[in-house]
N, C-alpha and C positions, 0 to 999 in steps of 0.2 A: 441879385439879388439876394443878400443873403438874410431869412429869419430863424428867430433865435424865440424861443418858448419859455415865457414870464415864470415857469413854475420848474425848470430844469435846474439843477444843483449847479451850475456851470455859466449859467447867462451872464450874472453879475461880474465875472471877472474876463467872457467874453467881449461883452459890451466894452469894458475898459481897453481889453486890446484893441478892438476895431473903431473904437473916438481916438486912439494915440494915432493908429496906423491910418485914420480916414478911409478905411473901408466901411460901402455904405451897409447898413442891415436898420433890422425894424423887430422890434420886441412885440409878438402877439399874443395873447391869451392865453393861446392853444393850439399847438398845430396838428393835433391828431395821432398823433405818435406817442401815445400814452407808454407803449410797455416798452420803447426805446429812451423814453422823457426818465421814467424810473431806476430806469438800471446805469444809465450812463451820460455820458454828455455830448450832447448833440444840435448839429444846427442843419437848416434846410437853404441847400444852395440851387437857384434854377428847377425846384423840387425834387432834386436828389437830397436824402438823406445821408448826410456824413456825420460817423460817431466815432467814438474814442473812449477808453478808460479814465484820460485825465484832460482838462484842459490844454497842459502843454503834445498831448498826442494829438488831441483837433487841430490847435493850430497848427502843426508841423504837415497836417493831412490836406489844409485847406491850402 
């Protein structure tokens, strides 16, 4: 399961991508990764933090 923080700048675009691709995900109030959240686009996949500078880079990492 992929989790997104609702406060992250890339969440809206990531949700659009996941819904388009049929990828299961949730949007949480906070994932406790504030240092990453305020500086990069990120998701948590199976408790592993995956981050990138842009949404496009993050999509290619997932």
